[in-house]
C-alpha positions as CSV (number, residue, x, y, z in Angstrom):
1,R,-23.6,-4.8,-23.5
2,F,-25.9,-5.2,-26.5
3,N,-24.6,-3.0,-29.3
4,E,-26.9,-2.6,-32.1
5,K,-24.3,-0.8,-34.4
6,D,-22.0,-3.8,-34.8
7,N,-23.5,-4.6,-38.2
8,G,-23.6,-8.2,-37.6
9,K,-20.0,-8.9,-36.6
10,I,-21.2,-10.2,-33.3
11,R,-23.6,-13.1,-34.1
12,K,-24.4,-14.2,-30.6
13,F,-25.7,-12.5,-27.5
14,K,-24.9,-14.3,-24.2
15,A,-27.0,-14.5,-21.2
16,V,-26.3,-16.3,-18.0
17,I,-28.6,-17.8,-15.4
18,L,-26.9,-18.4,-12.1
19,S,-28.0,-21.2,-9.7
20,T,-28.7,-20.1,-6.2
21,E,-29.7,-21.8,-3.0
22,E,-33.3,-21.3,-4.0
23,F,-33.2,-22.0,-7.7
24,D,-31.2,-24.7,-9.6
25,A,-30.5,-23.5,-13.2
26,T,-30.1,-27.0,-14.5
27,A,-33.7,-27.7,-13.8
28,I,-34.4,-25.4,-17.0
29,D,-35.5,-27.1,-20.1
30,V,-33.2,-25.2,-22.3
31,W,-35.1,-25.9,-25.7
32,T,-38.2,-23.8,-24.3
33,A,-36.1,-20.8,-23.1
34,R,-36.9,-17.7,-25.0
35,A,-35.7,-14.0,-24.6
36,A,-37.6,-10.8,-25.2
37,F,-37.5,-7.1,-24.1
38,S,-41.0,-7.4,-22.5
39,Q,-42.6,-9.9,-20.2
40,D,-45.8,-9.7,-22.1
41,A,-44.1,-10.9,-25.3
42,L,-42.9,-14.0,-23.5
43,I,-46.4,-14.6,-21.8
44,N,-47.8,-14.4,-25.3
45,G,-45.5,-17.0,-26.7
46,G,-43.1,-14.4,-28.4
47,G,-39.4,-13.8,-28.0
48,I,-36.6,-15.6,-29.7
49,G,-35.3,-19.0,-28.9
50,I,-31.8,-20.1,-28.1
51,L,-28.9,-20.7,-30.5
52,D,-26.8,-22.6,-28.0
53,S,-26.7,-23.6,-24.4
54,K,-24.3,-24.9,-21.9
55,F,-24.4,-25.9,-18.3
56,K,-21.1,-24.9,-16.4
57,D,-19.9,-23.4,-13.2
58,I,-19.7,-19.9,-14.4
59,N,-19.2,-18.1,-11.1
60,D,-16.9,-20.7,-9.5
61,D,-19.2,-21.6,-6.7
62,G,-19.2,-25.4,-7.4
63,V,-22.8,-25.3,-8.9
64,D,-23.6,-25.5,-12.6
65,D,-25.3,-22.4,-14.0
66,L,-26.8,-22.1,-17.4
67,D,-25.1,-20.1,-20.3
68,L,-27.3,-19.3,-23.1
69,K,-26.6,-17.8,-26.6
70,F,-29.2,-16.0,-28.6
71,S,-29.1,-14.6,-32.0
72,R,-28.0,-11.0,-31.8
73,V,-29.8,-10.0,-35.0
74,Q,-33.0,-11.4,-33.9
75,L,-32.8,-9.8,-30.5
76,S,-31.9,-6.6,-32.2
77,N,-34.9,-7.0,-34.5
78,S,-37.1,-7.6,-31.7
79,F,-36.3,-4.5,-29.8
80,A,-38.8,-1.7,-29.8
81,Y,-36.2,1.2,-29.5
82,Q,-37.5,4.6,-28.1
83,P,-35.4,7.7,-28.3
84,G,-33.5,7.9,-25.0
85,D,-33.6,4.3,-24.3
86,I,-30.2,3.2,-22.7
87,N,-30.8,0.5,-20.2
88,Q,-33.6,-2.2,-21.0
89,K,-34.7,-5.2,-19.2
90,L,-34.2,-8.5,-20.9
91,F,-36.7,-11.1,-20.0
92,I,-35.8,-14.8,-20.3
93,G,-38.5,-17.4,-19.7
94,G,-39.4,-21.0,-20.4
95,N,-40.3,-24.3,-18.7
96,L,-38.5,-26.4,-16.1
97,N,-37.6,-29.9,-16.9
98,V,-40.0,-32.9,-17.3
99,D,-40.9,-35.1,-14.3
100,V,-39.6,-38.7,-13.9
101,A,-42.6,-39.8,-15.9
102,G,-41.6,-37.7,-18.9
103,E,-44.4,-35.4,-18.5
104,S,-44.0,-31.7,-18.5
105,S,-43.6,-30.4,-14.9
106,G,-46.0,-27.5,-15.6
107,N,-43.5,-25.2,-13.9
108,T,-42.1,-22.3,-15.7
109,F,-39.4,-19.6,-14.9
110,L,-38.8,-16.0,-15.5
111,A,-35.4,-14.4,-15.2
112,I,-35.1,-10.5,-15.5
113,D,-31.9,-8.9,-16.2
114,S,-32.0,-5.0,-15.9
115,T,-28.4,-4.4,-16.7
116,V,-28.7,-4.8,-20.7
117,D,-27.1,-1.7,-22.2
118,V,-28.5,-0.8,-25.5
119,V,-25.9,1.3,-27.6
120,G,-27.2,2.9,-30.8
121,R,-29.7,1.4,-33.2
122,F,-29.0,-1.6,-35.7
123,I,-29.2,-0.1,-39.4
């Protein structure tokens, strides 16, 4: 839940990327991870960077997932609020880890969460 009326009391917004059989969240280069309310913003180099991250087993399946924290204020400021908006998609994208030679793998990821509830408007 993303509450824009909290007047800065909640400083971090948490997002989680779960590992699955098809995707290993620990392959994400966390320092390239960015969040935005539109896919176009991420593709064009926009969005906001992370404040903190941690690999841990969030859903108790024995596999590490990625716990990301973003600035709530920066995320709020990037939100293009439209009257009647309640549920918004949050896009998180970035690069996957470098290969064994230390070069970028060239692979990227895009995660989409359609369950972000937006309440009110940050004043």
